[in-house]
DRENLOTOR-894385 format. One line per 8 residues: number of its first residue (from 0); their letters; for each residue x, y, z of N, C-alpha, C. Coordinates in Angstrom, 1 decimal. Layout:
BEGIN
NUM = A = X Y Z X Y Z X Y Z ~ ...;
REM end
This chain:
BEGIN
0 = MNVKPWND = -70.1 2.2 -15.7 -68.6 2.5 -15.8 -68.5 3.8 -16.5 ~ -67.8 4.6 -15.9 -67.6 6.0 -16.4 -66.3 6.1 -17.4 ~ -66.6 6.0 -18.6 -65.4 6.0 -19.6 -65.0 7.5 -19.9 ~ -63.8 7.8 -19.8 -63.4 9.2 -20.1 -63.2 9.2 -21.7 ~ -63.4 10.4 -22.2 -63.3 10.6 -23.7 -62.0 10.0 -24.3 ~ -60.9 10.2 -23.6 -59.6 9.7 -24.1 -59.5 8.3 -24.0 ~ -60.4 7.5 -23.3 -60.3 6.0 -23.2 -61.4 5.4 -24.0 ~ -62.2 6.2 -24.8 -63.1 5.6 -25.6 -62.7 5.3 -27.0;
8 = CPTCPSCG = -61.8 4.3 -27.1 -61.1 3.9 -28.2 -61.8 2.7 -28.9 ~ -61.6 2.4 -30.2 -62.1 1.2 -30.7 -61.4 0.0 -30.2 ~ -62.1 -1.2 -30.2 -61.6 -2.3 -29.7 -60.8 -3.1 -30.7 ~ -59.6 -3.6 -30.2 -58.7 -4.3 -31.1 -59.3 -5.7 -31.4 ~ -59.4 -6.0 -32.6 -59.9 -7.3 -33.0 -59.0 -8.4 -32.6 ~ -57.7 -8.3 -32.3 -56.7 -9.3 -32.0 -56.8 -9.6 -30.5 ~ -56.7 -8.6 -29.6 -56.6 -8.9 -28.2 -57.9 -8.5 -27.4 ~ -58.8 -7.7 -28.1 -60.1 -7.4 -27.4 -60.0 -6.1 -26.5;
16 = QACGTRCP = -58.7 -5.4 -26.4 -58.7 -4.3 -25.6 -59.2 -3.0 -26.4 ~ -59.7 -2.1 -25.7 -60.3 -0.9 -26.3 -59.0 0.2 -26.4 ~ -58.2 -0.1 -27.4 -56.9 0.7 -27.4 -56.6 1.1 -28.8 ~ -57.6 1.1 -29.8 -57.2 1.5 -31.1 -56.9 2.9 -31.4 ~ -55.7 3.3 -31.9 -55.4 4.7 -32.1 -54.8 4.8 -33.5 ~ -54.7 6.1 -33.9 -53.9 6.7 -35.1 -52.7 7.2 -34.6 ~ -52.4 7.4 -33.4 -51.2 8.0 -32.8 -50.0 7.2 -33.1 ~ -48.9 7.7 -33.3 -47.6 6.9 -33.3 -47.3 6.4 -31.9;
24 = IDGAEAPA = -46.8 5.2 -31.9 -46.4 4.5 -30.6 -45.0 4.2 -30.5 ~ -44.4 4.6 -29.3 -43.0 4.4 -29.0 -42.0 4.8 -30.2 ~ -42.3 5.9 -30.8 -41.4 6.5 -31.8 -41.7 6.0 -33.2 ~ -42.6 4.9 -33.3 -42.9 4.5 -34.6 -43.8 5.5 -35.4 ~ -43.8 5.5 -36.7 -44.7 6.3 -37.5 -46.1 5.9 -37.2 ~ -47.0 6.8 -37.4 -48.5 6.6 -37.3 -48.9 5.5 -38.4 ~ -49.9 4.8 -38.1 -50.3 3.8 -39.0 -50.7 4.4 -40.4 ~ -50.7 3.6 -41.4 -51.1 4.1 -42.7 -52.7 4.6 -42.7;
32 = AGVLRCLA = -53.1 5.4 -43.7 -54.4 5.8 -43.8 -55.3 4.8 -43.7 ~ -56.3 4.9 -42.9 -57.5 3.9 -42.8 -57.2 2.8 -41.8 ~ -55.9 2.9 -41.2 -55.4 1.8 -40.3 -55.4 2.1 -38.8 ~ -55.8 1.4 -38.0 -55.6 1.7 -36.5 -54.6 0.6 -35.9 ~ -54.0 1.1 -34.9 -53.0 0.4 -34.2 -53.4 0.2 -32.8 ~ -53.2 -1.0 -32.2 -53.6 -1.2 -30.8 -52.5 -0.8 -29.9 ~ -52.7 0.0 -28.8 -51.7 0.4 -27.9 -51.3 -0.7 -27.1 ~ -52.2 -1.7 -26.9 -51.9 -2.8 -26.0 -51.0 -3.9 -26.7;
40 = CGHEWAAT = -51.3 -4.4 -27.9 -50.6 -5.4 -28.5 -49.9 -5.1 -29.8 ~ -50.1 -3.8 -30.2 -49.4 -3.5 -31.6 -50.1 -4.0 -32.8 ~ -51.2 -4.7 -32.7 -51.8 -5.2 -34.0 -52.3 -4.0 -34.7 ~ -52.3 -4.1 -36.0 -52.9 -3.1 -36.9 -54.0 -3.7 -37.7 ~ -55.0 -2.9 -38.0 -56.1 -3.5 -38.7 -56.9 -2.3 -39.6 ~ -57.4 -2.8 -40.8 -58.1 -1.9 -41.5 -59.4 -1.5 -40.8 ~ -59.6 -0.2 -40.4 -60.6 0.2 -39.6 -61.9 0.6 -40.4 ~ -63.1 0.5 -39.8 -64.3 1.1 -40.4 -64.2 2.6 -40.2;
48 = QAELEQAA = -65.1 3.2 -40.9 -65.3 4.7 -40.8 -65.6 5.1 -39.4 ~ -66.5 4.3 -38.8 -66.9 4.6 -37.4 -65.8 4.4 -36.4 ~ -65.1 3.4 -36.7 -63.8 3.1 -35.8 -62.7 4.4 -35.9 ~ -62.5 4.8 -37.2 -61.6 5.9 -37.4 -62.1 7.2 -36.7 ~ -63.4 7.4 -36.8 -64.0 8.6 -36.2 -63.8 8.6 -34.7 ~ -64.2 7.3 -34.1 -64.0 7.0 -32.6 -62.6 7.3 -32.3 ~ -61.7 6.8 -32.9 -60.3 6.9 -32.5 -59.9 8.4 -32.7 ~ -60.4 9.0 -33.7 -60.0 10.4 -33.9 -60.4 11.3 -32.6;
56 = RADAAWLE = -61.7 11.0 -32.2 -62.2 11.6 -31.0 -61.4 11.4 -29.7 ~ -61.0 10.1 -29.5 -60.3 9.7 -28.4 -58.9 10.2 -28.4 ~ -58.2 10.3 -29.6 -56.9 10.8 -29.7 -56.8 12.2 -29.5 ~ -57.9 12.9 -29.9 -57.9 14.4 -29.8 -58.1 14.8 -28.3 ~ -59.0 14.0 -27.6 -59.2 14.2 -26.2 -57.9 13.9 -25.4 ~ -57.1 12.9 -25.8 -55.9 12.5 -25.1 -54.9 13.7 -25.3 ~ -54.8 14.1 -26.5 -53.8 15.2 -26.7 -54.2 16.5 -26.1 ~ -55.5 16.9 -26.0 -55.9 18.0 -25.3 -55.7 17.8 -23.9;
64 = RLEPEHRQ = -55.8 16.7 -23.4 -55.6 16.4 -21.8 -54.2 16.6 -21.6 ~ -53.2 16.2 -22.4 -51.8 16.4 -22.1 -51.3 17.8 -22.3 ~ -51.9 18.6 -23.1 -51.4 19.9 -23.5 -51.0 20.7 -22.3 ~ -51.8 20.9 -21.2 -51.4 21.7 -20.1 -50.2 21.1 -19.4 ~ -50.1 19.8 -19.3 -48.9 19.2 -18.7 -47.7 19.5 -19.5 ~ -47.8 19.5 -20.8 -46.6 19.8 -21.7 -46.3 21.2 -21.6 ~ -47.2 22.0 -21.5 -46.8 23.5 -21.3 -46.0 23.7 -20.0 ~ -46.6 23.1 -19.0 -45.9 23.3 -17.6 -44.5 22.6 -17.6;
72 = MNAEMEEF = -44.4 21.4 -18.3 -43.1 20.8 -18.4 -42.0 21.7 -19.2 ~ -42.6 22.2 -20.2 -41.7 23.0 -21.1 -41.2 24.4 -20.3 ~ -42.2 24.9 -19.5 -41.8 26.1 -18.7 -40.8 25.7 -17.7 ~ -41.0 24.6 -17.1 -39.9 24.2 -16.0 -38.6 23.9 -16.7 ~ -38.6 23.3 -17.9 -37.3 23.0 -18.6 -36.6 24.4 -19.0 ~ -37.4 25.3 -19.5 -36.9 26.7 -19.8 -36.3 27.4 -18.6 ~ -37.0 27.3 -17.5 -36.5 27.9 -16.2 -35.2 27.3 -15.7 ~ -35.2 26.0 -15.8 -34.0 25.3 -15.4 -32.8 25.7 -16.3;
80 = ARRTGGSL = -33.0 25.7 -17.6 -31.9 26.2 -18.6 -31.5 27.6 -18.3 ~ -32.5 28.4 -17.9 -32.2 29.9 -17.7 -31.3 29.9 -16.4 ~ -31.7 29.1 -15.3 -30.9 29.3 -14.1 -29.6 28.6 -14.2 ~ -29.4 27.7 -15.0 -28.1 27.0 -15.2 -27.2 27.5 -16.3 ~ -27.8 28.4 -17.0 -27.0 29.0 -18.1 -27.0 28.0 -19.4 ~ -27.8 27.0 -19.4 -27.8 26.1 -20.5 -28.8 26.6 -21.5 ~ -29.0 25.6 -22.5 -30.0 25.9 -23.5 -30.8 24.5 -23.7 ~ -31.9 24.7 -24.3 -32.8 23.6 -24.5 -32.4 22.9 -25.9;
REM end
């Protein structure tokens, strides 16, 4: 199986999905220091140092992957605002 860097997350001890992250989910604040949250079930757990490092790598890869898309979306929104006389 070819696991992408942004999918190489720690496994949740509650549901067994590889979805552990430090990123905020659905507008909630990021988990407390040393804690991971499961994107699949919302469970939070005190993570090992290895899990925190794994999550940090996956989170950074995910954010890096999204960056070009966000730049394009922002450019499109700015162009729309310019054409319609609106503001962002």
